C-alpha positions as CSV (number, residue, x, y, z in Angstrom):
1,M,0.0,0.0,0.0
2,S,1.2,3.5,-0.8
3,A,-0.2,6.7,0.7
4,A,-1.8,6.6,4.2
5,P,-5.5,6.9,4.0
6,R,-7.1,10.3,4.6
7,M,-10.5,10.4,6.3
8,L,-13.3,12.8,5.4
9,L,-16.2,13.5,7.7
10,V,-19.5,14.0,5.9
11,L,-21.3,16.8,7.8
12,S,-24.5,16.9,5.7
13,E,-27.5,14.8,6.4
14,N,-26.7,14.1,10.0
15,W,-29.9,15.4,11.4
16,T,-30.8,12.1,13.1
17,L,-28.2,13.2,15.6
18,T,-30.0,16.5,16.3
19,G,-33.6,15.5,16.4
20,G,-34.2,16.4,12.8
21,Q,-33.1,20.1,13.2
22,A,-30.4,21.9,11.4
23,D,-28.0,22.5,14.4
24,L,-25.3,24.4,12.6
25,P,-23.2,25.2,15.7
26,A,-23.1,21.5,16.3
27,A,-21.8,20.9,12.8
28,V,-19.1,23.5,13.3
29,R,-18.1,21.8,16.6
30,W,-18.0,18.4,14.9
31,A,-15.6,19.7,12.3
32,R,-13.3,21.0,15.0
33,E,-13.4,17.7,16.8
34,A,-12.7,15.8,13.5
35,E,-9.6,17.9,13.0
36,D,-8.4,17.2,16.6
37,A,-8.9,13.5,15.9
38,G,-6.7,13.5,12.9
39,F,-9.3,13.7,10.1
40,D,-8.1,15.3,6.9
41,S,-11.3,17.0,5.7
42,V,-15.0,17.6,6.1
43,M,-17.7,17.7,3.5
44,V,-21.0,19.7,3.1
45,S,-23.4,19.3,0.2
46,E,-26.3,21.5,-0.8
47,H,-29.7,22.1,-2.2
48,I,-31.3,25.5,-2.4
49,V,-34.9,24.3,-2.2
50,L,-36.6,20.9,-2.5
51,G,-39.9,20.1,-4.2
52,P,-42.2,17.1,-4.4
53,D,-39.7,15.2,-6.7
54,A,-37.3,14.9,-3.8
55,G,-39.3,11.9,-2.5
56,A,-40.9,10.8,-5.8
57,D,-39.4,7.3,-5.5
58,G,-40.3,6.9,-1.8
59,I,-38.4,8.2,1.2
60,M,-35.4,6.2,2.4
61,G,-36.2,3.5,4.9
62,N,-33.5,4.3,7.4
63,P,-33.2,8.1,7.9
64,R,-29.4,7.7,8.5
65,D,-28.9,6.7,4.9
66,Y,-27.5,9.0,2.2
67,A,-30.0,11.3,0.4
68,L,-30.2,10.2,-3.2
69,P,-32.3,11.4,-6.2
70,G,-36.0,10.8,-5.3
71,N,-35.5,9.1,-1.9
72,Q,-35.6,12.0,0.6
73,D,-38.0,13.9,2.7
74,P,-38.5,17.4,1.2
75,Y,-38.3,18.8,4.8
76,T,-34.7,17.7,5.0
77,P,-32.5,20.7,6.2
78,W,-30.0,21.9,3.6
79,P,-28.2,25.0,5.0
80,N,-26.0,27.1,2.8
81,S,-22.9,25.0,2.4
82,L,-20.4,27.8,1.7
83,L,-21.5,29.9,4.7
84,L,-21.2,26.8,6.9
85,L,-17.8,26.0,5.6
86,A,-16.7,29.6,6.2
87,A,-17.6,29.2,9.8
88,I,-15.7,25.9,10.0
89,A,-12.7,27.6,8.4
90,S,-12.6,30.1,11.2
91,V,-12.2,27.5,14.0
92,T,-9.9,25.1,12.2
93,R,-6.3,25.3,10.9
94,R,-5.5,22.4,8.6
95,L,-8.8,20.7,7.9
96,R,-9.7,20.8,4.2
97,L,-13.2,22.0,3.3
98,A,-15.1,20.0,0.7
99,A,-18.0,21.9,-0.9
100,A,-19.7,18.9,-2.5
101,A,-22.6,19.1,-5.0
102,V,-22.2,22.8,-5.6
103,L,-25.2,23.5,-7.9
104,A,-23.3,26.0,-10.1
105,P,-26.0,26.4,-12.8
106,L,-28.4,27.9,-10.3
107,R,-26.1,31.0,-9.9
108,H,-24.3,33.4,-12.2
109,P,-20.7,32.2,-12.8
110,L,-19.1,35.5,-11.7
111,L,-21.1,35.4,-8.4
112,M,-20.1,31.7,-7.9
113,A,-16.5,32.4,-8.6
114,R,-16.6,35.3,-6.1
115,E,-18.1,33.2,-3.3
116,L,-15.7,30.2,-3.9
117,G,-12.6,32.4,-4.3
118,T,-13.4,34.3,-1.1
119,L,-13.9,31.1,0.9
120,D,-10.6,29.8,-0.5
121,L,-8.8,32.9,0.6
122,I,-10.4,32.8,4.1
123,S,-9.3,29.2,4.5
124,E,-5.8,29.8,2.9
125,G,-6.3,27.3,0.1
126,R,-8.1,24.6,2.0
127,L,-11.2,24.7,-0.2
128,L,-12.2,21.7,-2.4
129,V,-15.2,22.2,-4.8
130,Q,-17.3,19.5,-6.5
131,P,-19.5,21.3,-8.9
132,T,-22.4,19.4,-10.3
133,V,-25.8,19.8,-12.1
134,S,-27.9,17.7,-9.7
135,W,-31.2,15.9,-10.6
136,S,-34.2,17.9,-9.2
137,R,-36.3,19.5,-11.9
138,D,-38.4,21.1,-9.2
139,E,-35.4,22.9,-7.8
140,Y,-34.5,24.3,-11.2
141,D,-38.1,25.3,-11.9
142,A,-38.3,27.2,-8.6
143,L,-35.2,29.3,-9.5
144,G,-36.2,29.8,-13.1
145,V,-33.3,28.0,-14.6
146,P,-33.8,25.7,-17.6
147,F,-33.3,22.1,-16.4
148,G,-32.5,20.8,-19.8
149,R,-29.5,23.2,-20.1
150,R,-27.9,22.5,-16.8
151,G,-24.9,20.6,-18.3
152,R,-24.1,23.4,-20.7
153,L,-24.5,25.9,-18.0
154,L,-22.0,24.1,-15.8
155,D,-19.5,23.9,-18.7
156,E,-19.8,27.6,-19.1
157,H,-19.3,28.2,-15.4
158,L,-16.0,26.3,-15.5
159,E,-14.8,28.4,-18.4
160,V,-15.7,31.6,-16.6
161,W,-14.1,30.5,-13.3
162,A,-10.9,29.7,-15.1
163,K,-10.9,33.3,-16.5
164,A,-11.9,34.9,-13.2
165,W,-9.1,33.3,-11.3
166,G,-6.6,34.4,-14.0
167,A,-5.5,37.9,-15.0
168,S,-7.9,40.9,-15.0
169,P,-9.7,42.3,-17.0
170,I,-11.7,39.3,-18.3
171,S,-14.3,39.0,-21.0
172,H,-16.6,36.2,-22.0
173,D,-19.1,35.8,-24.8
174,G,-20.9,32.4,-24.4
175,E,-24.2,30.8,-25.0
176,H,-25.6,31.8,-21.6
177,Y,-23.3,34.5,-20.2
178,S,-21.7,37.5,-21.7
179,F,-19.6,40.3,-20.2
180,R,-16.7,42.5,-21.3
181,D,-13.6,43.9,-19.5
182,V,-14.5,43.2,-15.9
183,Y,-12.0,43.2,-13.1
184,F,-12.3,40.3,-10.8
185,E,-10.3,41.0,-7.6
186,P,-9.2,39.4,-5.3
187,K,-8.6,36.0,-6.9
188,A,-8.5,32.7,-5.1
189,H,-5.6,31.4,-2.9
190,R,-3.9,29.6,-5.9
191,P,-3.5,31.1,-9.3
192,E,-5.6,28.4,-10.8
193,G,-8.4,28.6,-8.2
194,P,-9.6,26.0,-5.6
195,R,-9.1,22.3,-6.1
196,L,-12.0,20.9,-8.2
197,W,-13.4,17.4,-7.8
198,F,-15.8,15.7,-10.2
199,G,-17.9,12.6,-9.9
200,G,-21.3,11.0,-10.2
201,Q,-23.1,7.8,-10.7
202,R,-21.3,7.0,-13.9
203,L,-18.0,8.1,-15.4
204,H,-19.8,9.1,-18.7
205,G,-18.9,11.7,-21.3
206,P,-19.5,15.1,-19.6
207,V,-18.1,14.0,-16.2
208,L,-15.1,12.5,-17.8
209,R,-14.5,15.5,-20.0
210,R,-14.7,18.0,-17.1
211,L,-12.5,15.8,-14.9
212,V,-9.8,15.6,-17.5
213,R,-9.9,19.3,-18.4
214,Y,-10.3,20.9,-14.9
215,G,-10.2,18.2,-12.3
216,H,-7.9,17.6,-9.3
217,G,-10.0,14.8,-7.8
218,F,-12.3,12.0,-8.8
219,H,-15.2,11.3,-6.4
220,P,-17.6,8.6,-7.8
221,L,-21.0,7.8,-6.4
222,G,-20.5,4.2,-5.5
223,R,-17.6,2.0,-6.6
224,P,-16.3,2.6,-10.2
225,T,-15.6,-0.4,-12.3
226,A,-12.2,-1.4,-13.6
227,Q,-13.4,-0.3,-17.1
228,D,-14.2,3.2,-15.6
229,L,-10.8,3.5,-14.1
230,L,-9.1,2.4,-17.3
231,A,-11.2,4.9,-19.3
232,L,-10.1,7.6,-16.9
233,E,-6.4,6.7,-17.2
234,E,-6.6,6.6,-21.0
235,A,-8.5,9.9,-21.2
236,M,-6.0,11.7,-18.9
237,A,-3.1,10.3,-20.9
238,A,-4.7,11.5,-24.2
239,A,-4.9,15.0,-22.7
240,G,-1.2,15.0,-21.7
241,R,-2.1,14.4,-18.0
242,D,-1.2,11.6,-15.6
243,A,-4.1,10.0,-13.8
244,A,-1.8,9.8,-10.8
245,E,-2.3,13.6,-10.4
246,L,-5.9,13.0,-9.4
247,E,-6.9,12.6,-5.8
248,M,-9.1,9.5,-5.7
249,I,-12.0,9.7,-3.2
250,G,-13.5,6.5,-2.0
251,G,-16.0,5.8,0.8
252,T,-17.5,3.5,3.3
253,Q,-20.7,1.5,2.8
254,A,-23.1,1.3,5.7
255,V,-25.4,-1.7,5.9
256,F,-28.3,-1.2,8.2
257,P,-29.8,-4.2,10.0
258,D,-33.2,-2.5,9.9
259,D,-34.9,0.9,9.5
260,R,-34.2,2.0,13.1
261,S,-30.7,1.0,13.9
262,P,-27.2,2.3,13.0
263,A,-24.8,0.3,11.0
264,D,-21.7,-1.7,12.1
265,L,-18.5,0.5,11.8
266,G,-16.1,-2.4,11.3
267,A,-18.0,-3.8,8.4
268,A,-18.2,-0.3,6.7
269,L,-14.4,0.2,7.0
270,A,-13.5,-3.2,5.8
271,S,-13.2,-2.2,2.1
272,I,-10.6,0.5,2.7
273,P,-7.5,-1.7,2.2
274,E,-8.9,-2.9,-1.2
275,Q,-9.7,0.6,-2.2
276,L,-6.2,1.7,-1.3
277,E,-4.8,-0.9,-3.6
278,Q,-7.0,0.5,-6.4
279,G,-5.5,3.9,-5.9
280,F,-8.1,5.6,-3.7
281,T,-6.6,7.7,-0.9
282,T,-9.4,9.7,0.7
283,F,-12.4,8.1,2.3
284,C,-15.8,9.6,3.2
285,I,-17.7,8.5,6.3
286,K,-21.0,9.9,7.7
287,P,-21.1,9.7,11.5
288,N,-24.9,9.3,12.0
289,Q,-24.8,6.1,10.1
290,F,-22.9,4.6,13.1
291,I,-23.8,6.5,16.2
292,D,-26.8,8.3,17.8
293,D,-25.0,10.6,20.3
294,P,-24.4,14.2,19.0
295,D,-21.7,14.6,21.7
296,G,-19.9,11.5,20.5
297,I,-18.4,12.8,17.3
298,G,-14.9,13.3,18.7
299,S,-14.7,9.8,20.1
300,F,-16.2,8.4,16.9
301,C,-13.5,10.1,14.8
302,R,-10.7,8.9,17.1
303,E,-12.1,5.3,16.8
304,V,-12.2,5.5,13.0
305,T,-8.7,6.8,12.9
306,R,-7.5,4.1,15.2
307,R,-9.2,1.3,13.3
308,V,-8.0,2.6,9.9
309,E,-4.4,2.9,11.0
310,T,-4.5,-0.6,12.4
311,M,-6.0,-2.2,9.3
312,T,-3.6,-0.4,6.8
313,K,-0.3,-0.8,8.6
């Protein structure tokens, strides 16, 4: 095995620990406790609003499970991820801040670049951004953004961000956005902007294309196949890039014995050695899948760190 595993604490969707309420001070405290326990990073995802299509396929059986397209209660709390990560940045020193599922098409790209760049400066380069298009037509309809154009909107965002974090003045004349000779100051912490992750349920055309052109990390939803990983390696090579440049983000799979109980931690961590052999180095874990005590996050993180160190020596 090569690099030591880095553990990422998922802070979204932990409301079974707080009685269903969005206890944001608790989330900030959990992040600080994760850093103290040796975790590498925390992750916060987002929605702006939810509509009836959030639960169109039936609400998840165990409320500790991950929210997926069509399986979630529309009352699920989704606070602003960037504001929450800014609060976390102010009380941590080295913890990386992963803004996952950033729904870029629902904003203007200059506004999005401003928010991301500012957070990256506040955290002194600790920001990780995973932009995506998401799945909820109701959410797009509520904000007046064409759902069918969301992929092209994201592509244009990525073009504008690259310009915004480069030299001013900048101009853009695209399908959806157009501006001329604007000065974008200050920039982000790095000249090329925050680290960008891409992922999804399948490593198909658009995701692969964005990852090869802009990506610093690959975060699949679920376990990618050997064919997916080979396709990624070949596409990176064709673009003159080495797939080894990418941070590979894996995860833990919680198996619940019923709809009321947490999952077994040991079983969820068991796949980490195999994922390390495949090249994955960073592993997501959501605490409420394994514990019910909101005051137990620090001890939970220390236990995860201890077990992972033992199994990967």
